[in-house]
N, C-alpha and C positions, 0 to 999 in steps of 0.2 A: 504494500500500500504506500502510496506517495503522500508525504506530509507537506501541506501548504500553510505557510504563515504569512499573514498580511498585517502590516503595521499602518495605522491611520492616525493622523494628528488633527484634532479639532480645536478651533479657536473662534469664539464669539457665538456662533449659531449651533444648532443641533439637527435641523431638518436634513441637510445634505449628508451629514455623517450617518444618520439613521437610515436614509435611503440607500447609501452605499453599502452598509452592513446588510440590509435586507436583500440587496441584489447579490451580494457574496453568498449569503446563506441559501439563496434559491438556486445556486449553481448546481448543475447535474454533471457528474463525470461522464466522459465519453463511454460508449458501449464497451463493456468488458474491462473497464478501468475503475479504480476507486481511489479516493483520497481522503485524508483526514485534514480538516480545515480548522485552523486556530486564527482568531482575529484579535489583535492587540490595538486598543484605542487609548490614546492619551489626550486629555483635555488641557490646553494651555490657558488656564485661568479665565475661562468664560464666566459669564454672569451665573449666579447661583441657580437661577431658574433653568438654564440650559444644562447645567451639570446634573441637576436632579432629574430632568427629563431623560438625559442619556443614561444615568445610573438605573433608573426604573426600567428602561427599555432593555438594556444589556443584562440585567439581572435574570432575565428569562432564558438566557442562553449560556450553557456551561462552557462552551468553547469560545466565548467572547470575554476578554479580560480588559477591564476598564481602570484607568489610573487618572487621578486628578492631580495636576500640577498646580500648586497654589500661586505660581507666578508664570508669566509668559516666558518660557525658556527659549523660544525661537524654534526654528524648524529642526535643526540637527539635535540639539539637546533634548527637545521634546520627544523625539523618536528614541533617543538613546536611553531614556528612562523607562521605556517599555520593557 
């Protein structure tokens, strides 16, 4: 089985990140293939409302890991904390 890991970085909003994760979760492997998907999402100090919305959504999926960064660490550092 192939393992696939995706790292996403969120800042400010939540709609596009949730849509992206939904799309990834809906992926089907090619016929005769299988994969194990893990999704790592870090939030770079979005508003509390967005953080709560993301946390509530991601809590439903055991293969989605969510991390809150309490300051905007930028692109590279935000990903490296996943």
